[in-house]
C-alpha positions, -999 to 999 in steps of 0.1 A, spaced: 192 333 121 197 364 142 232 352 151 242 348 115 228 382 106 248 398 134 280 380 123 275 394 88 271 429 101 302 425 123 322 415 93 310 445 72 319 468 102 353 453 106 361 458 69 351 494 71 372 499 102 402 484 84 396 507 54 395 537 78 427 526 95 444 523 61 433 559 53 447 571 86 481 554 78 482 571 44 474 605 60 501 600 86 526 591 58 517 622 39 521 644 69 555 630 76 566 636 40 554 672 41 573 678 73 605 667 57 600 690 27 602 722 46 583 751 57 573 763 22 553 734 19 539 738 53 511 760 41 502 735 14 499 709 41 477 731 61 456 738 31 453 702 24 443 695 60 418 723 58 404 710 26 403 674 38 393 681 74 356 675 68 362 642 51 386 632 79 360 642 105 333 623 86 355 592 86 362 596 123 326 601 130 317 570 109 345 551 127 331 560 161 296 551 151 308 518 137 327 512 169 296 518 189 275 496 166 302 470 167 301 471 205 263 468 205 265 439 180 291 422 202 269 426 232 239 413 212 260 385 200 270 377 235 233 377 246 225 355 216 252 331 226 238 330 261 204 322 246 219 295 224 235 281 255 201 281 273 185 265 242 212 238 243 204 231 279 167 229 271 176 206 241 194 184 265 162 184 287 141 176 256 164 147 247 159 134 282 122 139 277 123 119 244 140 91 263 111 92 288 86 92 258 104 62 244 101 45 277 64 54 279 58 41 244 73 8 254 50 7 284 21 16 262 28 -12 237 31 -36 267 -2 -23 280 -18 -28 245 -6 -63 243 -20 -69 278 -53 -53 266 -55 -75 236 -49 -105 258 -77 -93 281 -100 -88 250 -93 -123 238 -101 -135 273 -132 -114 273 -144 -128 240 -138 -163 253 -157 -153 285 -186 -139 263 -188 -171 244 -188 -188 278 -216 -165 289 -236 -172 257 -231 -209 263 -240 -204 299 -273 -186 288 -280 -215 265 -273 -239 293 -296 -218 316 -324 -222 290 -317 -259 287 -315 -261 325 -349 -243 328 -364 -267 302 -349 -297 320 -360 -284 354 -396 -280 340 -393 -316 327 -381 -328 361 -410 -310 378 -434 -327 353 -417 -360 359 -419 -354 397 -457 -348 393 -461 -379 372 -440 -399 398 -462 -386 426 -493 -396 407 -477 -430 399 -468 -435 436 -503 -427 447 -517 -451 421 -492 -477 432 -503 -473 469 -539 -475 458 -531 -507 438 -514 -522 468 -545 -515 489 -567 -529 462 -544 -560 460 -546 -565 497 -584 -562 495 -584 -587 466 -563 -611 487 -588 -609 515 -617 -613 491 -599 -643 476 -597 -659 510 -634 -653 515 -641 -667 480 -620 -698 488 -641 -703 520 -673 -698 500 -662 -724 474 -654 -749 502 -688 -742 516 -704 -745 481 -687 -779 476 -701 -790 509 -736 -778 497 -733 -796 464 -723 -828 482 -753 -822 504 -776 -815 474 -764 -847 457 -771 -866 487 -804 -849 493 -839 -859 483 -845 -823 471 -824 -829 441 -853 -841 420 -874 -811 429 -845 -789 417 -844 -807 384 -881 -802 378 -878 -765 386 -850 -762 360 -872 -780 334 -900 -755 340 -875 -726 335 -864 -742 302 -900 -744 290 -905 -708 299 -874 -698 279 -886 -718 249 -919 -699 250 -901 -666 251 -879 -676 222 -909 -684 201 -925 -651 209 -892 -633 200 -892 -651 166 -926 -638 159 -916 -603 169 -885 -604 147 -907 -616 117 -930 -586 123 -901 -563 125 -887 -577 92 -921 -572 76 -922 -536 89 -886 -530 75 -896 -543 41 -926 -520 41 -904 -490 52 -879 -499 24 -908 -498 -1 -920 -465 12 -884 -451 11 -881 -463 -25 -914 -446 -34 -902 -414 -17 -869 -416 -36 -886 -420 -69 -908 -391 -60 -878 -369 -52 -861 -379 -84 -892 -368 -103 -893 -335 -84 -856 -330 -92 -862 -336 -129 -892 -312 -128 -871 -286 -110 -843 -290 -134 -867 -281 -161 -889 -255 -144 -872 -244 -112 -841 -228 -97 -806 -245 -100 -783 -237 -71 -756 -263 -74 -739 -250 -106 -707 -230 -101 -707 -193 -104 -684 -195 -134 -712 -213 -153 -737 -184 -147 -711 -158 -156 -703 -176 -188 -741 -176 -197 -743 -139 -191 -713 -132 -213 -728 -154 -241 -761 -134 -239 -743 -101 -239 -721 -112 -268 -752 -121 -288 -767 -87 -280 -736 -68 -291 -734 -89 -322 -771 -80 -330 -782 -117 -328 -808 -110 -302 -828 -79 -292 -823 -58 -261 -856 -70 -247 -847 -107 -253 -813 -101 -237 -830 -86 -206 -854 -115 -203 -826 -141 -206 -805 -122 -181 -834 -123 -157 -835 -161 -160 -798 -162 -152 -803 -140 -122 -830 -164 -109 -808 -195 -116 -837 -208 -138 -832 -245 -145 -847 -241 -180 -819 -219 -192 -794 -243 -177 -810 -272 -195 -811 -252 -227 -774 -245 -225 -765 -281 -219 -787 -292 -248 -773 -266 -272 -736 -272 -265 -734 -296 -294 -754 -274 -317 -745 -245 -340 -747 -210 -326 -778 -203 -347 -796 -233 -332 -784 -223 -297 -797 -187 -301 -830 -202 -313 -832 -225 -283 -825 -196 -259 -851 -174 -275 -878 -200 -270 -873 -196 -232 -880 -159 -231 -909 -151 -207 -917 -123 -183 -894 -124 -153 -883 -100 -126 -848 -94 -113 -842 -109 -79 -815 -83 -69 -795 -52 -80 -775 -50 -112 -740 -36 -103 -713 -28 -128 -678 -19 -116 -656 2 -139 -620 0 -126 -584 1 -135 -575 -30 -114 -590 -64 -105 -572 -91 -85 -556 -114 -95 -554 -105 -132 -544 -68 -129 -534 -60 -93 -511 -32 -81 -526 -24 -46 -557 -28 -25 -580 -15 -53 -578 -48 -72 -587 -68 -40 -617 -46 -33 -632 -50 -68 -629 -87 -67 -638 -93 -30 -667 -69 -30 -680 -82 -63 -679 -118 -52 -696 -110 -19 -724 -91 -36 -728 -119 -61 -733 -144 -32 -760 -121 -18 -780 -126 -50 -770 -95 -71 -757 -95 -107 -722 -81 -107 -701 -73 -138 -667 -57 -142 -652 -35 -170 -614 -34 -172 -588 -22 -197 -571 -50 -216 -535 -46 -204 -508 -64 -222 -492 -73 -189 -523 -89 -173 -522 -124 -157 -541 -140 -185 -539 -175 -169 -565 -163 -143 -590 -154 -170 -613 -182 -179 -630 -186 -214 -614 -154 -227 -626 -146 -262 -631 -116 -284 -666 -105 -294 -674 -101 -331 -682 -65 -326 -664 -32 -324 -674 -4 -301 -666 31 -313 -660 60 -288 -651 97 -292 -617 110 -282 -598 141 -294 -628 150 -316 -626 117 -335 -642 82 -334 -618 54 -324 -626 17 -325 -624 -6 -294 -621 -43 -294 -642 -60 -267 -631 -92 -250 -651 -112 -224 -641 -138 -198 -647 -147 -162 -624 -139 -133 -630 -155 -99 -665 -163 -111 -673 -127 -121 -681 -118 -157 -656 -93 -170 -654 -71 -201 -619 -61 -213 -617 -30 -236 -588 -29 -260 -586 6 -276 -575 5 -313 -558 38 -308 -524 47 -324 -509 55 -290 -515 19 -278 -528 31 -245 -527 -3 -227 -497 -19 -245 -471 -3 -222 -459 -33 -201 -472 -17 -169 -505 -6 -154 -496 30 -142 -467 54 -143 -470 65 -180 -466 102 -190 -501 102 -205 -520 83 -178 -546 111 -178 -554 105 -215 -552 67 -211 -578 65 -184 -601 93 -196 -603 74 -229 -611 41 -211 -638 57 -189 -657 70 -220 -652 37 -239 -666 18 -209 -698 39 -208 -701 36 -246 -700 -2 -242 -728 -1 -216 -749 21 -239 -744 0 -271 -749 -33 -252 -783 -20 -240 -774 -25 -203 -795 -9 -176 -776 -13 -144 -789 -1 -110 -754 10 -99 -722 20 -117 -694 18 -93 -661 36 -103 -629 36 -83 -600 61 -78 -590 90 -101 -584 66 -131 -622 60 -135 -635 91 -117 -642 105 -152 -672 81 -153 -693 103 -130 -693 136 -150 -693 117 -183 -724 97 -172 -745 128 -163 -732 152 -189 -731 129 -220 -747 95 -215 -778 100 -193 -792 122 -221 -785 94 -246 -806 69 -227 -781 53 -203 -800 67 -173 -810 39 -151 -780 39 -128 -769 57 -97 -732 64 -95 -710 52 -66 -674 64 -63 -648 49 -40 -615 67 -33 -590 42 -20 -563 68 -13 -568 106 -14 -530 110 -19 -535 103 -56 -559 127 -74 -548 128 -110 -549 166 -115 -541 180 -149 -545 212 -169 -581 220 -175 -578 218 -213 -571 180 -210 -607 174 -203 -617 183 -238 -601 151 -252 -628 128 -237 -656 152 -247 -662 170 -215 -666 208 -215 -636 222 -197 -651 257 -195 -683 243 -180 -665 221 -154 -635 242 -144 -655 259 -117 -650 258 -78 -683 239 -73 -674 212 -100 -640 199 -111 -616 229 -105 -587 219 -83 -589 236 -49 -552 245 -50 -546 255 -86 -575 272 -105 -561 264 -139 -562 226 -132 -590 201 -129 -592 174 -103 -609 141 -114 -614 129 -78 -632 162 -69 -653 158 -100 -664 123 -89 -672 135 -54 -694 163 -68 -711 142 -95 -716 108 -77 -747 98 -57 -727 78 -32 -691 86 -22 -671 61 -1 -637 55 12 -622 24 27 -625 28 65 -645 50 89 -615 65 106 -599 75 72 -632 91 63 -629 113 93 -592 120 87 -596 132 51 -622 158 62 -594 176 80 -569 200 64 -540 176 73 -556 145 58 -577 157 30 -548 166 6 -567 198 -4 -602 181 -7 -614 185 29 -636 214 21 -652 196 -8 -658 164 13 -673 185 41 -697 201 16 -708 167 4 -706 149 38 -742 136 36 -733 112 8 -698 105 21 -691 74 43 -662 51 52 -667 13 48 -640 -9 61 -626 -33 35 -626 -70 40 -603 -98 27 -610 -128 5 -611 -155 32 -611 -183 6 -578 -171 -9 -563 -163 25 -570 -194 45 -542 -212 64 -563 -244 65 -563 -247 27 -533 -225 16 -513 -245 -10 -483 -222 -6 -478 -233 30 -456 -263 38 -481 -273 65 -518 -262 67 -532 -253 101 -562 -238 118 -572 -220 150 -580 -254 166 -546 -268 157 -519 -242 154 -489 -267 156 -485 -263 118 -476 -226 123 -444 -236 141 -435 -260 113 -440 -232 87 -417 -210 108 -390 -237 107 -395 -242 70 -390 -205 61 -360 -203 83 -344 -231 63 -355 -215 30 -340 -181 38 -309 -194 57 -319 -180 91 -308 -196 124 -330 -223 139 -310 -227 171 -338 -212 193 -372 -225 183 -389 -200 206 -371 -169 191 -399 -146 179 -402 -139 141 -414 -105 130 -427 -101 94 -433 -71 72 -448 -71 37 -452 -36 22 -444 -11 -5 -414 9 7 -429 44 3 -430 73 29 -467 66 36 -458 32 50 -434 47 76 -401 36 60 -380 51 88 -400 31 114 -396 -1 94 -359 4 93 -358 11 130 -380 -20 137 -354 -42 120 -326 -31 143 -348 -30 174 -360 -66 168 -324 -78 166 -316 -60 199 -346 -77 216 -334 -111 204 -358 -117 176 -357 -124 138 -370 -101 110 -382 -108 74 -390 -79 50 -407 -85 17 -413 -55 -6 -398 -30 -29 -398 8 -35 -407 29 -66 -386 57 -50 -349 51 -62 -331 65 -31 -353 44 -8 -347 13 -29 -309 19 -29 -309 24 9 -326 -9 16 -304 -27 -9 -275 -15 12 -291 -28 43 -298 -61 26 -262 -65 15 -250 -57 50 -272 -84 65 -270 -110 37 -252 -136 59 -268 -126 92 -285 -154 112 -316 -134 122 -326 -110 93 -335 -111 56 -346 -85 32 -362 -96 -1 -367 -64 -21 -393 -76 -46 -429 -89 -45 -433 -127 -44 -468 -140 -40 -458 -175 -28 -433 -161 -3 -459 -136 11 -481 -165 20 -452 -183 37 -442 -152 57 -478 -147 69 -479 -184 79 -445 -183 97 -444 -150 115 -453 -145 151 -458 -108 148 -464 -84 119 -453 -48 118 -474 -20 101 -461 14 112 -479 35 86 -478 73 87 -513 71 72 -533 41 61 -567 44 43 -575 8 52 -547 -17 50 -553 -54 43 -520 -69 56 -531 -66 93 -563 -86 85 -544 -112 65 -518 -115 93 -544 -121 119 -561 -147 96 -528 -166 98 -522 -161 135 -496 -133 132 -502 -106 158 -502 -71 143 -481 -43 158 -497 -12 142 -499 26 144 -534 39 152 -544 56 120 -570 50 93 -582 15 88 -555 2 112 -574 21 140 -606 4 129 -593 -32 129 -564 -35 154 -572 -30 191 -545 -31 218 -544 -60 242 -537 -37 271 -565 -12 264 -591 -18 292 -616 5 274 -620 -21 246 -640 -53 253 -617 -83 257 -631 -102 227 -620 -74 204 -584 -70 216 -561 -84 190 -528 -67 187 -504 -40 199 -508 -3 189 -490 30 192 -501 66 184 -471 87 177 -452 80 144 -418 79 161 -392 54 173 -403 57 210 -439 48 202 -429 18 181 -404 6 208 -432 5 234 -455 -16 213 -427 -39 201 -413 -45 236 -448 -52 250 -453 -78 223 -420 -95 230 -426 -96 267 -460 -113 263 -446 -137 237 -416 -147 258 -430 -146 293 -466 -157 289 -467 -183 261 -501 -197 271 -517 -163 269 -500 -157 236 -514 -190 222 -549 -180 233 -544 -146 215 -533 -163 183 -563 -186 183 -586 -156 190 -574 -134 161 -575 -164 137 -613 -168 141 -621 -130 139 -643 -123 109 -626 -100 84 -645 -113 54 -663 -92 29 -697 -102 43 -702 -72 66 -688 -47 41 -710 -61 13 -740 -58 35 -732 -21 40 -727 -15 3 -759 -34 -4 -778 -10 19 -761 21 4 -770 9 -32 -806 0 -23 -813 33 -5 -799 53 -34 -819 33 -60 -850 36 -38 -846 74 -36 -842 77 -73 -873 56 -80 -893 76 -56 -882 108 -72 -891 95 -106 -926 86 -94 -932 121 -82 
């Protein structure tokens, strides 16, 4: 570009130089002409030169400057040409460099092809290595079999040597026997020929007579024994007749214990139905309930007799039985939003059913009040029917009718309340998650207490659960105790302090509570927002007993980190606050009788666990090449509380350690659900991992029955039931030490724990390093010490995680509270 610019400037300068030269030529011509014209004209020429002298000088100066510029441009041009020459030489060098680059490219392509060849050989060698590892395992198994066969061969050799020795001894004995037989033959010959033969015969005859005498005495003894047997049979028949008469008498007058629990629940519901329908009085209903509590045979017989009669005749028959009785136990009513298996979302439903059944077995009367959801599992409700009565309850300053249904669930009598409210509170297709949940459950809480009042019930304990029925506590003391429903003590259980149901204080007015009266720091005012009320706080303040679902969680929620804003309230009421570890329903969760399992098994015979493992592998399309490959299970809701990031890490780490992983569960959090759907799609054809992102009751039983280990890496866990169920099925838990997990899973390597209680692998820090340590220790024990692992499996299967111990604790809490109330009333 500089060269072109210089060329252009040279051209312009050349043109100007030519123009100046033309002017000089013209001037010279004029001068010549003037010279020829003469001297007269000389002066004109001088004048002309004088006049044009500046112009000429200017042109000359311009010409000289142009000449200088031209010279400088020529010199610059020359230097540029030299530069161009240098650039051309460098270009030649670049071309030679390009040729070298081409050569290197060719060498690179040849190296790449060699690398691909090496990679293909490497993949072949890796396959060979994998085959070699498989062969090593097979070789190890064969070597163990060879060693076993060698041991058996040694034993057989020893037995053969012993047999040879015995055979030799037998041969020697045979020779001696032959000699003795020869001697005996000689003796016989001698006897025959001897005169002593006759004496021998006489002796034999004497022996025969003695035998005949003994035979006769034996016949006499047998006859006496037969006579005694006949007398015993007669006595037995008399005793049997007596027992039959006693049984008939007890059926009429005494206790009947062989009837199923559903029978007694049905009787209670019939009696309460008659009371609500005004067919019997409150006193008669109480007396009839007492007879049911005592399992009185008379009421059982009356029910059987009146089954074919009209309702009027049946009522009359029952009223004839009324007499003074006393209750054998406590009368407990649970008011809850869930109950397994008819309305179950989480652990709350399991607690209501499990605790209720356990208390019932201990001789207490237990009833449950539930909302009548449209999405309930109605096939689990027996004898469901609507009562011919309507219970009215206040809400939003009006009276609303409620239809009452009764039925039995798992042997427990249950009342289902169906609000006849225009908002159709429980016809939503789901249990929770509605925009007006506060209104739905505050309405239900008041309707439940209204039912107890109008039915004339006098329970010893009203047990409410979580924020959905926490309204029961303030409603009971502020509105219903003054109306006469005052026999009960209130027990409140919070299953998870994460959920507290806070709302604007004005919302309390709908169910009839005084918001101004209750929105105070010592009552229901939320500790974080003073214009909001907190139902859980209200229940803590107004209940006589406050519990949560494990002792460790009870300590955690009394701290600022764990209490979710309620730690100060819980510390203020610590004397009535306790943690009781939940149990599981050991009848529903029993591998020996579980119909969902392909093969049932028990702690005494765990072979069926391996068969279930093979069955679920086939069902889910997992590899069965290595029977001993450990299977890790996880059944959970995918929410942050459950340690979602650790569950995700556990999947990948299990694969790295050579195991298999099955996840069952879903997430209500959209981005978490999408993330795990992506992981599921990525692994959909993998040999060692499956993600089933939904809840499947049947599959959950199969996973418990098949898995060798069970992962529970919760960030916090109030109680947790999966670790207990997993151990019931022989799946060893790998759990973080928090809440109920800390109270039920004890590390196998912790020497501070007695050996009989060690049952799993635990870690403290909620991070990948902590999880890795526990998971790797579990894999090492499983793979390297199979006999110790088998003993661990059998030990955890027989550990008692039933509701018996928990029910005994609740029974004591109930009884102490009732006793304190009665003592206070006497004073």
